[in-house]
N, CA, C and O of each residue as an XYZ file, in Angstrom:
300
protein
N      -1.259    -10.978    -79.083
C      -1.572     -9.770    -79.660
C      -1.984    -10.122    -81.159
O      -1.347    -10.962    -81.796
N      -3.131     -9.412    -81.721
C      -3.454     -9.596    -82.852
C      -4.363    -10.824    -83.165
O      -4.904    -11.019    -84.254
N      -4.452    -11.550    -82.173
C      -4.801    -12.951    -82.333
C      -6.401    -12.548    -82.529
O      -6.914    -11.751    -81.743
N      -7.281    -13.227    -83.781
C      -8.462    -12.754    -83.937
C      -9.566    -13.796    -83.577
O     -10.782    -13.612    -83.619
N      -8.829    -15.042    -83.178
C      -9.908    -16.141    -82.263
C      -9.005    -17.015    -81.401
O      -7.845    -17.131    -81.795
N      -9.385    -17.691    -80.209
C      -9.163    -18.676    -79.603
C      -9.856    -19.717    -79.670
O     -11.052    -19.442    -79.564
N      -9.605    -21.067    -79.831
C     -10.455    -22.232    -79.948
C     -11.170    -22.473    -78.512
O     -10.696    -22.328    -77.385
N     -12.378    -22.862    -78.891
C     -13.117    -23.365    -77.589
C     -12.217    -24.365    -76.651
O     -11.413    -25.169    -77.123
N     -12.464    -24.201    -75.297
C     -11.560    -25.005    -74.359
C     -10.207    -25.181    -74.603
O      -9.545    -26.217    -74.544
N      -9.850    -23.969    -74.906
C      -8.363    -23.464    -75.261
C      -7.777    -22.143    -74.165
O      -8.627    -21.514    -73.535
N      -6.666    -21.881    -74.045
C      -6.230    -20.825    -73.176
C      -4.843    -20.667    -73.490
O      -4.192    -21.337    -74.292
N      -4.402    -19.574    -72.674
C      -2.835    -19.078    -72.716
C      -2.654    -19.026    -71.261
O      -3.315    -18.274    -70.546
N      -1.595    -19.972    -70.752
C      -1.046    -19.826    -69.582
C       0.241    -19.056    -69.437
O       1.266    -19.422    -70.011
N       0.185    -17.982    -68.665
C       1.532    -17.368    -68.432
C       1.739    -17.739    -66.882
O       0.993    -17.689    -65.905
N       3.173    -18.162    -67.091
C       3.900    -18.666    -65.593
C       4.961    -17.752    -65.124
O       5.921    -17.684    -65.892
N       5.022    -17.104    -64.159
C       5.948    -16.371    -63.535
C       6.968    -16.746    -62.462
O       6.534    -17.480    -61.574
N       8.223    -16.381    -62.389
C       9.016    -17.004    -61.422
C       8.693    -16.297    -59.804
O       8.973    -16.935    -58.790
N       8.149    -15.081    -59.752
C       7.818    -14.807    -58.450
C       6.183    -14.331    -58.563
O       5.565    -13.895    -59.534
N       5.768    -14.580    -57.250
C       4.621    -14.225    -57.226
C       3.950    -12.562    -56.733
O       3.982    -12.138    -55.578
N       3.516    -12.007    -57.626
C       3.337    -10.590    -57.850
C       1.886    -10.248    -58.396
O       1.327    -11.049    -59.145
N       1.292     -9.095    -58.033
C       0.331     -8.681    -58.829
C       0.635     -8.201    -60.428
O       0.700     -7.040    -60.834
N       0.779     -9.275    -61.102
C       1.323     -9.053    -62.288
C      -0.239     -8.293    -63.356
O      -1.397     -8.709    -63.322
N       0.192     -7.376    -64.013
C      -0.676     -6.620    -64.551
C      -0.600     -6.696    -66.103
O       0.473     -6.673    -66.706
N      -1.873     -6.792    -66.735
C      -1.905     -7.095    -68.179
C      -2.557     -5.935    -68.744
O      -3.266     -5.193    -68.065
N      -2.327     -5.763    -70.004
C      -3.195     -4.835    -70.934
C      -3.718     -5.475    -72.112
O      -3.376     -6.645    -72.284
N      -4.534     -4.900    -73.015
C      -5.378     -5.691    -74.324
C      -4.886     -4.810    -75.573
O      -5.587     -4.794    -76.586
N      -3.685     -4.073    -75.516
C      -3.373     -3.387    -76.516
C      -3.161     -4.391    -77.786
O      -2.496     -5.428    -77.782
N      -3.885     -3.831    -78.863
C      -3.653     -4.496    -80.317
C      -4.342     -6.278    -80.105
O      -4.027     -7.219    -80.833
N      -5.223     -6.345    -79.038
C      -5.895     -7.620    -78.677
C      -7.320     -7.554    -79.318
O      -8.162     -6.761    -78.897
N      -7.528     -8.312    -80.224
C      -8.652     -8.505    -80.966
C     -10.079     -8.827    -80.494
O     -11.154     -8.390    -80.906
N      -9.737     -9.914    -79.291
C     -11.118    -10.419    -78.651
C     -11.152    -10.410    -77.265
O     -10.131    -10.643    -76.618
N     -12.462    -10.109    -76.617
C     -12.416    -10.225    -75.169
C     -11.652    -11.718    -74.675
O     -11.680    -12.805    -75.252
N     -11.092    -11.402    -73.621
C     -10.622    -12.492    -72.655
C     -10.840    -12.398    -71.079
O     -10.780    -11.356    -70.427
N     -11.132    -13.798    -70.535
C     -11.286    -13.594    -69.099
C      -9.847    -14.106    -68.677
O      -9.334    -15.181    -68.985
N      -9.264    -12.998    -67.831
C      -8.296    -13.394    -67.282
C      -8.249    -13.522    -65.650
O      -8.567    -12.708    -64.783
N      -7.691    -14.960    -65.557
C      -7.643    -15.509    -64.207
C      -6.253    -15.865    -63.586
O      -5.478    -16.761    -63.920
N      -6.135    -14.885    -62.548
C      -4.777    -15.053    -61.685
C      -5.017    -16.074    -60.528
O      -5.953    -16.185    -59.737
N      -3.839    -16.797    -60.692
C      -3.678    -17.943    -59.598
C      -2.706    -17.886    -58.990
O      -1.696    -17.706    -59.671
N      -2.546    -17.984    -57.714
C      -1.387    -18.045    -56.514
C      -0.720    -19.496    -56.810
O      -1.033    -20.376    -57.612
N       0.407    -19.397    -55.773
C       1.369    -20.375    -55.836
C       0.856    -21.492    -55.229
O       1.483    -22.519    -55.489
N      -0.143    -21.620    -54.456
C      -0.935    -22.654    -54.428
C      -2.176    -23.150    -54.946
O      -2.972    -23.989    -54.525
N      -2.139    -22.366    -56.044
C      -3.229    -22.975    -57.084
C      -4.591    -22.575    -56.886
O      -5.554    -23.193    -57.340
N      -4.661    -21.414    -56.126
C      -6.109    -20.802    -55.784
C      -6.088    -19.414    -56.365
O      -5.154    -18.613    -56.375
N      -7.325    -19.288    -56.856
C      -7.842    -18.239    -57.630
C      -7.627    -16.976    -56.905
O      -8.129    -16.867    -55.786
N      -6.992    -16.079    -57.367
C      -6.804    -14.675    -56.813
C      -8.020    -13.644    -57.227
O      -8.779    -13.032    -56.475
N      -7.959    -13.650    -58.717
C      -8.939    -12.758    -59.087
C      -9.298    -13.066    -60.497
O      -8.487    -13.726    -61.146
N     -10.460    -12.658    -61.085
C     -10.811    -13.065    -62.557
C     -11.543    -11.515    -62.991
O     -12.373    -10.864    -62.356
N     -10.941    -11.240    -64.209
C     -11.251     -9.939    -64.571
C     -11.689    -10.416    -66.158
O     -11.104    -11.357    -66.694
N     -12.773     -9.668    -66.843
C     -12.858     -9.726    -68.344
C     -12.214     -8.628    -68.841
O     -12.476     -7.479    -68.485
N     -11.451     -8.901    -69.581
C     -10.794     -7.758    -70.552
C     -11.388     -7.546    -71.725
O     -11.890     -8.502    -72.316
N     -11.429     -6.330    -72.230
C     -11.854     -6.328    -73.505
C     -10.868     -5.521    -74.455
O      -9.921     -4.889    -73.987
N     -11.156     -5.579    -75.872
C     -10.089     -5.266    -76.800
C      -9.607     -3.755    -76.579
O     -10.247     -2.899    -75.968
N      -8.383     -3.591    -77.178
C      -8.183     -1.917    -76.916
C      -7.345     -1.728    -78.095
O      -6.493     -2.568    -78.384
N      -7.544     -0.608    -78.842
C      -6.510     -0.008    -79.714
C      -5.973      1.122    -79.618
O      -5.250      1.696    -80.432
N      -6.376      1.498    -78.469
C      -6.327      3.234    -78.057
C      -5.051      3.375    -77.468
O      -4.611      2.280    -77.118
N      -4.406      4.186    -77.264
C      -3.165      4.366    -76.445
C      -2.754      5.256    -75.713
O      -2.001      6.102    -76.194
N      -3.160      5.319    -74.243
C      -2.925      4.022    -73.543
C      -4.190      3.340    -73.599
O      -5.289      3.867    -73.773
N      -3.873      1.827    -73.398
C      -4.775      0.732    -72.805
C      -5.051      0.607    -71.173
O      -4.083      0.754    -70.426
N      -6.232      0.363    -70.668
C      -6.142      0.158    -69.413
C      -5.308     -1.115    -68.900
O      -5.186     -2.153    -69.551
N      -4.786     -0.890    -67.709
C      -4.162     -2.216    -67.332
C      -5.369     -3.141    -66.348
O      -6.372     -2.651    -65.828
N      -5.063     -4.153    -66.303
C      -5.864     -5.041    -65.694
C      -5.162     -5.748    -64.476
O      -4.522     -6.758    -64.768
N      -5.182     -5.420    -63.339
C      -4.409     -5.774    -62.133
C      -5.292     -6.367    -61.323
O      -6.446     -5.971    -61.155
N      -4.628     -7.631    -60.631
C      -5.183     -8.350    -59.635
C      -5.458     -7.847    -58.493
O      -4.781     -6.864    -58.191
N      -6.327     -8.237    -57.660
C      -6.549     -7.819    -56.150
C      -5.398     -8.564    -55.233
O      -5.344     -8.222    -54.052
N      -4.581     -9.447    -55.655
C      -3.850    -10.051    -54.974
C      -2.556    -10.494    -55.791
O      -2.490    -10.154    -56.972
N      -1.393    -11.329    -55.150
C      -0.260    -11.806    -55.843
C      -0.581    -13.020    -56.439
O      -1.430    -13.812    -56.031
N       0.149    -13.143    -57.449
C      -0.417    -14.391    -58.466
C       0.830    -15.095    -58.925
O       1.774    -14.408    -58.535
N       1.252    -16.119    -59.555
C       2.126    -16.496    -59.864
C       1.767    -17.314    -61.506
O       2.582    -17.811    -62.284
N       0.519    -17.231    -61.613
C       0.203    -17.675    -62.894
C      -1.171    -16.810    -63.322
O      -1.926    -16.319    -62.482
N      -1.370    -16.706    -64.793
C      -2.184    -15.736    -65.249
C      -2.854    -17.087    -66.335
O      -2.086    -17.874    -66.888
N      -4.011    -17.147    -66.462
C      -4.556    -18.025    -67.428
C      -5.481    -17.279    -68.156
O      -6.350    -16.819    -67.415
N      -5.655    -16.913    -69.632
C      -6.283    -16.062    -70.367
C      -7.267    -17.146    -71.108
O      -6.752    -18.073    -71.733
N      -8.560    -17.025    -71.034
C      -9.397    -17.875    -72.058
C     -10.493    -17.068    -72.561
O     -10.664    -15.971    -72.030
N     -11.226    -17.415    -73.452
C     -12.225    -16.534    -74.320
C     -13.120    -15.885    -73.020
O     -13.345    -16.390    -71.921
N     -13.502    -14.692    -73.525
C     -14.184    -14.018    -72.547
C     -15.913    -14.040    -72.614
O     -16.572    -13.450    -71.758
């Protein structure tokens, strides 16, 4: 949140203990991000482009299947 930039070739990796359709939202996120959900076998489950949101409530981005990892990169 509140990040104004993300260097190219960089990202944020979220690692979860359980495989689940982990949803994300963009509240107070200032730049568009591509979210890549990855399952426990390291296969891509879903990819969505998320846009900044300052409203309340912000929409949630939910993958089409269970994931153990979510990688966020520049949109």
